N, C-alpha and C positions, 0 to 999 in steps of 0.2 A: 517648848516653854509655854504654859498657859496659866495665867493668873488674872483674877479679877479684883477690882478695888472694892473695899467695903463702902458703906454709905458715908462714913466719916472721911475716909480717904478720898472718895470722889468729891466731897464737898471741899476739901482742902485743895484738890486739883483745880476746881472751878474758881476758887479764890485766887489761886496763883495766876490763872489765866486773866483774871480781872485786873491784876496789878498794873500791867501796861501792854501796849500794842506789840512790843518786842516779844513778850512771852507768847502771845497769841500767834504771831507769825511763825515763831519757832515750832509751836505745836502743830500748826496747819501743814508746815513743810514736812514735819515728821510723819503726819498722817498720810500725806501724799506718797512718801517713800514706802510706807507700810502697805498701801494698796498694791504697789508694784511687787512688794515682797510676797503678798498672798497670791499674786498671779503667776509667780514662778513655780515651776515644777520641781526643779532640783537646785541645790546650792552646794557649794564646796564647804568643807569644814572651815570655820571662821573663828578668829580670836576676837572675843567680845570686849577685851580689855580697853581698846581705844574708845569704843562706844560708851562704856561705863565711865571712863575718865572724862570724856566730853560732857556726859550727863552731869557729873559732879561739878565740873567747872561752870556749867551753865546755871545750875540750880543754886549754887553757893552764892550767886550774885544777889539773890533775893533773901532778905532777912525774915520774910514771912513764912518760909518753909523751914521745918524742923527736922532734925536728924532722924527722930524715931519713925517717921513714915517714909523716909527716903528708900529704905530697902524694899518695902512693899510696893511703892509706886514705881520703883525701878523695874520690878518684874513686869509691870504693865508697859513701860516705855522703852526698856532696853532693846527689845526686838525691833521696835520702830526705828530707834536711833541707829541700830546696827546696820539697817538697810542702807544707810548713808555710805557705808564702806562696801556694800554688796551691789550697789546699783549698776555699776558697769557690767558686772557679770550677768545680771538679769537682762539688761538691754541687749547685750551681745547675743545671748542665747534665745531671747524672745523677739529680737529685732524690733525693740521698742525705742531705741535711741533715736532722737529727732534728727540726727545727722543723716545725710544721704551718703551711704557708704559707696565709695568708688575706688578705683585703682589709682586715682590721681594723687600724687604725693606733693605736698607743699613743704619744701625744705626751708630751714632757717637761713638767715643771711650768711655771708662769707666775705673774706677780704677781696673786694673787687672794686675797681674805679677806672676812670679815664684821666690821663695826664695830657693836658694841652699845652703847646708851646706857642709863642707869639708869631712864629713863622708859619702857623697853620698845621704843623705836624701834631699827630695824636698817637699816644701809646696806651694800649690796654694794660692795666695793672692787675695782676693776680698773684699766683704763687711762682710764676716763672722768674728766674734770676736774670737780670739785665744790667748792663753798665752803659751809661750814656754820658758823654762829655759835652758840656755846653761851651761852644767856642767863644773865646774872648771874655769869659766870666770867671776864670780860675776855679770853676766848680764842676764836679762830676756828680752824677746821680746813680746811686746804687739801689736797685730794686731787688729785694730779697725777702722771701717768705712773708708776703703781705705788708711789707714796709717800704716806703720810699725814704732813702737816706741821702741828704745833700751833704757833700763834703768838699771843703776848700782844699785844693791839692797843689797850688802854686803860690809863690810869694809875689809881691808887686801889686800894683794897682790894676784892677780889671779894665779891659778896654770897653766893654759894653755892659749895659743893664738889660737883662732879659726878664720876661714875665711868664710865669707858669700858673696854670689853673688845674686843680684836681676836682673832678666831679664824682661823687659817690651816688649810685642809683638806688632805687628801692631794692631791698634785699642785699644791701652791701654795707661795708664799713672799711675804713682804712686808717693806717698809722703813718704819720709823717715825722721824720726827724730833720729839722732844719739845720742849716750850716752852723748856726750859733749854738746848737745842742738842744734847743727847745723841742719838746715833743707835743704833737697834736694828734688826737684821735677823732676822726670824723665819723659821725653816725650816718645812717641811711638818708638818702635824699639831701645831701649837704654838698656845698661848694666852698672851696678855699682858693683865694688868689693871692699872689705875693711876687715880689721882685727877686731876681737873682743877679747879684748879691743884694742884701739890704743896704740902705744908704748908711752913711757914717753918722747921721744925726738920730735916726730912729729905725726900729724894725716894725714894719707895717704889714698886716694881712687883712684881707676882706673876707668876711664869712657870711654864708647863708645856710640855715639849717641848724645842726647841733654839733658842738665840739667840746671836748675836754682838753685843756691845755696845761702843760707843765712848762713854765717859762723860765729860762736860765737868767739869772740876775746879771745885769750890766748897769753900773752906776751912771755912765754917761750916754746910754742909748736905750731909752724906754721902748717897750714893746706895745704896739697899738693894734687893737682888734677893731676894725671898722665894720659896722653893719648898716642896714638901710635906715635904722631908727636911732642909733646911738653909737658912741665910740667908747672903748674901754682901754685905759692906760695902766700899764703895770711895769714894775722893774724886775720882779722875780716872784712868781706865785703859781698856785694851782687852782684852777676854777673851771666851772662848766657854764656854758652859755647855750640856751635854746632859743633860736630866733628864726623859726620856720615862717615863710611868707604866708601860709594858710592858717596860722594860729594867731589868735587875738592877743595873747600875752607873750611877752619876752621875759625869760627868767634867767638871771645871772646869779650863780651860786658860788661863793668863795669857799675853798677848802683850806688853803694855807696862804699866808702872805697878806697883801693889801692891794686893792685895786681902786681906781677912780673911774666911775661911770659918768661920762660927760657928753656934751653935744646931743642931748636927748631931744628927739623931735617933739616940739610942742611944749618943752619945759626949759626954763632958764637956769634951773639949779643943777648941780652935780651931786653925786653921792660917793662917799668913801665907804667901802665895805670892809668889815673885819671878818676873820675866819668864822664860818658857820652862819654867816648872814646871806640872805637872798634878797635881791631887788627884783620886784615884779613890776613890769610896765605894760599898761593896757594901750594898745595901738589905736583904739577907737576913742576912748574917753580921755586919753593922755593923762591918766591917773597912775600914780606909782606909790609903792610902799615897800618898806624894808622890814624883814622879820628874821628871827632865828629859826634854823631848820636843821634836820638831820641830813647832812650832806650825802650820806650813803644812798639815800633815796634817789638823788639826782645824778649820781656818778656810777650807780650799779651797772649800767649798760656797758661800761668799759671793762668790767670784771665778769661779764657773762650772765647778768641777771636783769630782770625787770622787777622793780619794787614799786608797789602802788600803796598809797596811804589816803583813804577816803577819796578815791578818784572815780570819776564817773565812768560808766561802761563805754560811753562814746569816746572819751579820751584814751581809755585803755586800748580800744580797737584802732584808734588813730595811730598809736605807737606800734601796735602789732602789725598794722597794715603796711607800714614802711619797712619793717624788718622782714616780714614774710612775703612781701609783694602781693598783697591781696586787696580786693575791693569789698567793702562792708556796707550793707544796707539794713536799716532798722525799720521794721514794720510797725513798731509801737514807740512813739516818741517818749513815753514814760520810762522805757527801758534805758534810754540814753542817759537819764539822770540817776540811775541806780548807782549807789556808791559802794565801792569794794576796796578792800585792803589785802595785800598779800605779796608774795615773792614767787616769781616764775622763772624757770631756767630759760635763758635766751637762746640756747642751741637745741632745745627739745623739739621733737616732731610736733607739727601744728595740731594734729588730731589729739595729742595728749593735752596740749594747752587748752583746746576747746572743752575737753572733758573736765579739766580742772575748773574752768570758769562756769561750766554748767552746774557743777556740784554746789557752788557757793552763791549763785545768782538765781534770779527768777526767770532768766531768759532761756530760750531754746534756740539751737543753731542748726541751720540747714546749709550744707556744704555742696556747692556745685562748681567744680573746677577750682578756680581761684577767687570765687565769689562766695561771701558768707551772708546769709540772710538771718538776721536776729529777730526773733519773734517771741 
């Protein structure tokens, strides 16, 4: 395909580029892909429909462009845009991809954790089925297919109160069903502590990291989630809380029901959240605010996805780093602040994730073992 613009068409293109910076950035990125296209010796047969549809979606945003010259200017740009879909082929065959290709495989996370007992015993949790009886507590623990299930199996008052702790490392996640029927999903680098059994007055757990909870309703026994900076009190609800020690902000996102966020460090007030509301608390400034959000963005990890909405590349790699157990270094601080939106499969090969990110960002990635250099 070889077509040139007329003087009038070229003038309209220049006017389009002058409208805003976004148009110019789009054009420059297309030109960069076009240079790679010219450097390729062979290409597979390609369906140009996605490229054409993307071109229409992009240009239709500008009212200064008119339909009568779309077709002609498309002849000039469609090859450029189509290279967006061919770029992986070019890089693989010309060895121009910025990644360092190695035999090292970076696998996504999996159900793995450590269960600690107050007597010093520790059990590795994975896919292996195990049955453990906690003496004097009337409770047994069933470990089955990535889930820890606590079950009361005797009547009468327990003789003892025991304490358990589950630690999920980088590259892991785990699901816990407590004896009251409440379900908790722990994300990578998270810790949950709780008593066995719960007291008769309240059900209390202590969390560090990230968890999604579905709490069974009990009128006379509230469920309390304690963290280093705040406590959350519920009767029956579903919500996500992200409270990693190395993150400045704590985010509590309510899906269903109602929760009270209280005893917030540095604040005297409490917050009652309604469904689809999120409380964000800054641990440094002690500032907080509540807003309406799409809860799917903050709970997608439970269902096997990452969803990002105008999120910085630094934060994206922070989340990916926990899941894939990788170290990430930025050579350019400006790239840390680049904002991206999208949906990524949580159980995909990490090389595929890198390729996806490279297509939509200005960053290049160099892979060395479990270390990623962003440049």
